[in-house]
N, C-alpha and C positions, 0 to 999 in steps of 0.2 A: 722204458723206451720202447715204443711200439716197432714191430718189425718195417712196416710202412713208413715210419719216420726215418727211421735209421738209412733206408734205401735212398729216401728223399735228400736226407743230408749228406749222403756219399755223392749222390747223382749232383746236387749243388756245388760241391766242392771240385767236382771231375769234370762237368761239361759246362758250355762248349769247350771250355779252356782251361787246363787244370790250374786250381788255385785261385786266389782272390785279390791279388794285387799285381801290378806290371808297371813300368816304366814309361814315361811319355815324354814327348819333346815339346821344349817351350821357346824354342827358335825355330826360324824356317831353314830348310835343309833340301831345297829343291833345285839348286843351281851350283854350279861350279864355284862361284864368288859365295854362295852361303858355306859352302864346304871348307872353302879356304878360311873364312872368317871362325867357323865352328873349330876347326882344327888347325893344322899347320897351313900358313904362319901366323894366322890373326890370333890363335890361342896363347902367341907367346907374350902378346903386351898386357893380358890381365894376370898371367903368370909372374910377370917381374912388377907389376904392382903389388901384389901379393906379398912376395919376396921382400920388399920395401916396408910393406904395412900389413901386418894380418890382419887386421879388420876389414881390409879392402876383400877379402874371402866373401864378407857379407853382401858385399856390392855387387861381385862379378860372378858369384857361385850359389847354387841353391842352400848352402850350408843354413842359412838362417831360418828357412822353413821345413828342415830335414830332422826328424826325429828317429833314432835308433830305438828298435824293441829288441831288447837282448835277453836271452835266458841262456840256463844249461840244461833245461828241462827236468831239475830235479822235484818239483813240485807242480805239475801241471792240474791246473783246475781242480777238481776233486778226484784226480786220477792218479796223482803221486807221481813217483820217479820213473818215468818212462824213456827217459834219455832225451837228448837234444832234438835229434831228427823229428820225432815224434810230437814234439811240441809245435812245430812250424807251422800246421794248420790254426793252432791258437794266435801264434805271433804274427801272421798274416791277417787274421781275426781282427788284432789289436791294431796293426795298420789299416785295416779297411774303416775300423771306428775313427781313428786320427781325422782319415781323409773326409769322410762322410760326414763328421760332426763340426770339425774346426778347420776344414780345408788344409790340413798338414800333412805334408809328405812323410811319409814312415816308412822304414826298411827293416825287416826281420833279419836277426843276427842270431844263430844257434851257435853256442860254444861246447866244444866237446871236452869239456873237464869237470870234475867234481872238485877239485882243489880250490879253494877259494883264493888263494893268493895267485895262482895261475889264470884265473878268471879275471882278477882286478887287471893284471898285467896285460891282458888281452885287450881289455875294453879301455884302458888308459891310452894304449897306444894308438887305437883307432878313434879317439874321441874328437880330435880335431875335424874330421869328416864332418861332424853333426852339428846342429844349433841347440840339441837336447838328448837325453838319453833316457828312456823309459824301461827299467829294469822290471822282470815280470817272470812268475812262477819260479823263484829260487826259494829252497827250502830255508826255514829257520833252524839253528840260530846263525848259519852263514852268512844270511842275507843282511843282518844288520852291519856286520863287520866289514862286508862287501860295499854296501850303501855308504858307508860312514867314510870308507876311505877314498872311494871314488868322488864323493863330493867335495872331500878336501882336495885333491889333486887335479879335479877337472875345472876348467874356467868355464862352464856351460851348465845348464840344471839338469841334475840326476834325480831321479824320481822312481823309488821302487812302489808300483802303484798298488799291488797286493797288499802294503803297508798303508800307505798313506790315503790313496784314493778310497779306499773301503772307510777307513777313519774319519776322512771329511764329510762323505755322504752321509755314514752312521750319525757324526755329531750334528749335523744339520736337521736331520729326522728326529733325532733323540731330544735335543732342545725344543723344537715344536711340538713333540707328543707330551714332553712335561709340563710345557707351558698349557696346552689343551687340559691336560689332568690336574691343573693347579698346585704344580710342584716346581721347585728349584733343584737345579743340578746341584748346589752346592750341599744340599739337605739330604740328597737322594741316596738310599742304600742301593749298591749295585751289585749285581753278580754276573761275573763274565766266566762263561764255559767254554774253555779254549785257551790255550797259552802260546798259540803259534805268533805268525809276524803280523797277521791282521787285528788279532785279538790284543797284542801289544802295543801295536800303533793307535788302534782304538782309544784303549784306557790312556795311553799316554796324552792323546788329545784331549779326551775329557778332562783330565786333570788340569791340563793347561788350560781350560776354558772353565774351569771353578769345581769341578768334583774333588771329594777329599779322600785321601788315601785309606783314611781309617773306615771308611764306608764302602769299600770296594774288596769285593773278594774274587779273586781271579784262580781258576781251578784247571787243572790238566788232568791227566789220566789218573794220577795218583790222588787226587783231590785238592783242598784248599791250599795255597802257597803260604806257609808260615816258616817263622824261623827254625833251622836247624833240621828240615826235612829233607829226606833224600831226593835227588833229581833235581833240583833249582840251580839253574845255571844263572850267570850273571845279570841275564836281561829279565829273568823271572823273577829274581831277587828285588828289583823294583816294587813289585806288587806283593811283598810279604806283609800279611796281616794276622796278627797274634791276637785277635779279638775272643778267641776260642773255637770258632767254626773250624770243623776238619772236612765234611763231607757236604755234599750239594744239598743233601736234606738239611744239615745244620745252618749254611749261609741263605739259604731260600727263604727261612722264616722270616715275614715282616718285609722282605725285599720290595722294593719298589720298582727296579729296574731288572731284567734279566736280558744279557747279551749273549746269544750263542753263535759261536762261530768254532764249532766241532763237529757234530754227527748227527744222524737222523734220529730223533724219538728219544732224546736223552731227558729231556724235561716230561715229568709225568704229570697226570692230572692232579694227583694229590699235592706235589710240590706245587702247581699252580695255585691251589685253592688257598696255598698257606701264604702267598705273598701279601702286600699290603693292599688295603683298597686303591683302585684306581692304577692299577699296575700298567707298566709299558713292557711289552716283550718284542726284542728282535730276534728271530730265530733265523738265523741266515745260512745254515747248512744247505746246499744245494746238491741235488734238486729236491731232498726232503729235508724239511725244516727239523730242529730238536723237538717240536710239538706241533701238529698240523693246525692250520688255522682253524678247520671246521671244529676239531676237538677243542681247542682253547676256547673259541667262541661261544662253544655251547657249554661252557665251565663257568667263564667269568663274563658277564654281559657289560663290565666296568671297565675292560682293557682297551689299550690301544697295541695293535699289532703290526709289525713289518716283516718281512721274509725277503730273501733273494728272488724270489719266483715273479716272472713277469705276469702271470695269470690270477695274481692276488693283488689287492690293492697295497700301497707302500712298498714298492719295490726298492729294496736297497740295491742300486745299480752303479757300479764305479764309471758308468759312460757319463754320469751326472756331473761329473768332475774332472778327471784327467784331461778330456781334449782341451775343455776351456782354460784349465790351469796351464798347461803348456802353451795354449794360443797368447793367453796374457804375458807368459813369462817370455816365449820369442818374440813378442811384438815390441817389448821395451829391450830385447837384448839382456835379461837377467844372468847373472853370473850362477845364481841358484834359486832353487824354491825353499823357501825359509818358512820359519813358524808364522811369521806375519802373514804371509802370502795365502797358507793354508787356513789360517782363521778367516781371513778376507773372505775365501771360497765357501768357509762354513756359512758364514753370515749372507751372503749374497744367496747362495743356494735355500738356506733359511726363508729369507724376506721374500723369493720369489715365489715360494708357494702361498703366501699371503696376498697374493696380486689375483686380479680377476683372470680366469683361464679364458685364453682366445679361442673362437671357435674352432680353428684348424687344429688345435691341440687335441679338442675333444672329438673331432671327426677323425684323426689320427689313431686314437686309442678307441673309438667305437664308443663313445659315451656321451650322453646327453646333458651331463651336468655334473661340475666337479668344483669344490671351494672347499678352503682350509678347514680342517676339522679331522676327525678321528679316522678316515678313510683317504684323507691326503693331507701327509705330513711332509710329503718330499715331491719335487716337480716330477712331472712324467719326462720319459728319456725323450719323446720326440717334440719337446717345447723349445722350439727356435730361440726363444728369449735368452736361454743359458749361455748362448755364444758371446752375447754382448753384457750380459749383466754379469757372468763370473768372471768372463776375461778381462772386463774393465776393472773388478774390483782386484783382482790379482794383479795387474798391470800398476794400479795406482800403488798397491801394497809393496811392490816390489821397488817404485820409485822412493817411497816413504821410508823404507827400511834401508836404502842406500846399497841396493845389489842392482839396480838397472843402470844400462848405459844408454838408453836412449829416454827422451821425453814421452810423455803421455799421448799416444797415437791420436792424430785429428779425428779418426774414424769412430772413436769411442766417445759414448756419451759422456757429457760434463755433470 
């Protein structure tokens, strides 16, 4: 990062007012009567109604459009464990994205504990305040148990975006890329370099969509995960493969797909050369991918490549998913975000990529032409159609799977 950009970033967050979000008023507060309605004595009336019927909180408060963005700062972006307070700019940024893309009010909450059970207890105790909870930047493997317990104990959607948001956008792009390459997910030999929260969620979702475990090799810092190997926790155990490969060199031979959720420059040019014809490369380490796009394209002219970077085609960007997934869930008052809703989001994102791209999207991204193909397998982040298309699909899936408490919204397309 250049010194100039660093200064611009610091200035952006500091001026003219520190931070990126604030609260606003939704009711008039100009007269004595306004104040008597807003607080005492008028506020007593909705209090009594909610005490009699908890669901009235959705009618008389902002609960139904309010999401908590909660972390303990143990895995901040690519920066690691820098503590909860250091994570606040990231959590405010996530709240900004919720508002900007889906008009969802969001509040950042930083919890100062590394103890998973204490974190769970804190979140459980404040959950009633919100219509949904977005867990963020919590390290693996603790994040899995934290999310599991909160999903089970809270009556609102709880979603760890580092896991599922990444998985949903990755799966949508992956299915499109394989289609273009003339391959099927169920036949593809997949190598996943990385075994953290995002990697495990991505591979779980791909398996639920049809990938075969026997065709999937997951690697951590010690190499391929196989039976009896040291350092294999219960979550990695799901991806044991005893096909004989032990290293990335072994696993990459003839692979159709490489998914990198690890670190910079870990896939060599020689390894890329040994992949199957028409490979798919998702090199998602940020800011520097597992192999640079320039190097990869110079080695293989038959590949499709995605990264996490906005300055390359096919950016795997969570903002394509989480605002609209929560929008759909909140609009039908879903109790949770389940597998059916995730799959619906995958399909909606995937199909949107195949539609003609509106002029305003091209202009927003300074492009003259864009159509479904090798350099366009995932929608652009500023495509306004995501709000209706993905949210509607998620809402319908919530209704169909029995977790919705409201009917299909009238403002969604049929």
